[in-house]
C-alpha positions in Angstrom: 0.0 0.0 0.0 1.3 3.4 -0.9 0.4 5.3 2.2 1.7 2.7 4.7 4.9 2.3 2.6 5.4 6.1 2.8 4.9 6.1 6.6 7.5 3.3 6.9 9.9 5.2 4.6 9.7 8.3 6.8 9.9 6.2 10.0 13.2 4.6 8.8 14.6 7.9 7.6 13.9 9.5 11.1 15.3 6.4 12.9 18.5 6.8 10.9 18.7 10.4 11.9 18.1 9.6 15.6 20.6 6.8 15.5 23.3 9.2 14.2 22.5 11.7 16.9 22.8 9.2 19.7 25.9 7.5 18.2 24.3 4.3 17.1 24.4 2.6 13.7 22.2 4.4 11.2 23.0 2.4 8.1 20.3 -0.4 8.7 17.6 2.2 8.9 18.9 4.2 5.9 19.1 1.0 3.8 15.6 0.0 4.7 14.3 3.5 3.8 16.1 3.3 0.4 14.6 -0.2 -0.2 11.1 1.0 0.6 11.5 4.1 -1.7 12.9 1.8 -4.5 9.9 -0.6 -4.2 7.4 2.3 -4.2 9.0 3.7 -7.4 9.3 0.3 -9.1 6.1 -1.4 -8.0 3.6 1.3 -7.1 4.4 4.4 -9.2 2.2 4.6 -12.3 4.1 6.8 -14.8 1.3 6.8 -17.3 -1.1 8.2 -14.7 1.5 10.2 -12.7 0.4 8.8 -9.4 1.0 5.9 -7.1 -1.3 2.9 -7.1 -3.4 2.5 -3.9 -1.9 -1.0 -3.5 -0.7 -4.1 -5.3 -2.5 -7.4 -4.7 -0.4 -9.7 -2.7 -1.7 -12.9 -4.4 -3.1 -14.0 -7.7 -2.3 -11.7 -10.6 -0.7 -9.1 -8.3 -2.7 -6.4 -10.0 -2.3 -2.7 -9.1 -5.3 -0.8 -7.8 -4.8 2.1 -10.1 -7.3 4.6 -8.7 -5.7 5.8 -5.5 -7.6 7.7 -2.8 -6.3 11.1 -1.7 -4.4 9.6 1.2 -2.2 7.7 -1.3 -1.4 11.1 -2.9 -0.8 13.3 0.2 1.1 10.7 2.4 4.1 10.1 0.1 4.3 13.9 -0.5 4.1 14.7 3.2 6.6 11.9 4.1 9.1 13.0 1.4 8.8 9.7 -0.4 8.8 11.4 -3.8 10.6 13.6 -6.2 9.3 17.1 -6.9 8.1 15.9 -10.3 6.1 13.0 -8.7 4.6 15.4 -6.2 3.4 17.7 -9.0 2.1 14.9 -11.1 0.2 13.3 -8.2 -1.5 16.6 -7.4 -2.5 16.9 -11.0 -4.1 13.4 -10.7 -6.3 14.9 -7.9 -7.2 17.8 -10.2 -8.2 15.5 -13.0 -9.5 12.3 -11.4 -10.8 12.9 -7.9 -14.4 14.1 -7.9 -14.8 17.8 -7.2 -18.0 18.8 -5.5 -19.4 22.3 -5.7 -20.0 24.1 -2.4 -22.9 26.5 -1.6 -20.4 29.3 -0.9 -18.6 28.9 -4.3 -15.6 26.9 -5.2 -15.5 23.2 -4.5 -14.3 20.5 -2.2 -13.1 17.0 -3.1 -14.1 13.5 -2.4 -11.6 11.1 -0.8 -11.7 8.8 -3.8 -13.5 7.9 -7.0 -14.3 4.4 -5.8 -17.7 2.9 -6.7 -20.1 1.8 -5.5 -20.2 4.6 -3.0 -19.6 3.5 0.6 -19.6 6.0 3.4 -16.3 5.0 4.9 -14.2 5.1 1.7 -15.7 7.7 -0.6 -16.9 10.8 1.2 -15.9 14.3 1.9 -13.8 14.5 5.1 -12.4 17.8 6.2 -9.2 16.3 7.5 -8.6 14.5 4.2 -9.2 17.8 2.2 -6.9 19.7 4.5 -4.1 17.2 4.3 -4.5 17.2 0.5 -4.3 21.0 0.6 -1.0 20.7 2.6 0.3 18.3 0.0 -0.4 20.8 -2.7 1.6 23.4 -0.8 4.4 21.0 -0.2 4.4 20.2 -4.0 4.9 23.8 -4.8 1.3 24.4 -5.7 0.2 26.9 -3.1 -2.3 28.4 -5.5 
């Protein structure tokens, strides 16, 4: 899964930094972070869509779920598990593929995913998800 991989990448990067500060071996954590990032780029990044897959099936055909929710866009950006180009492309995916819902006061908000059939817990408007996506846009250099 993209979002859990990004959290593990960041956790290992921070563990390496802490290990250096306290005089312990940082290399195992650094290598694990590098392996996670490599796997994310080789197995989950979808260059034709400019976004990470939500996940890859562990069994069977090992297919990629190629319609990620917003948490699989903002988490890698927030955790630093991407290049600036990937961050930009992933936010463009939100622009183009995530439903935008008009608001009564003008403008719009976004859905958490484009998954169907609609289910309350996986395809809704959640303020925290919208705010975290807005933060990712800022981190991607898209403050506008």
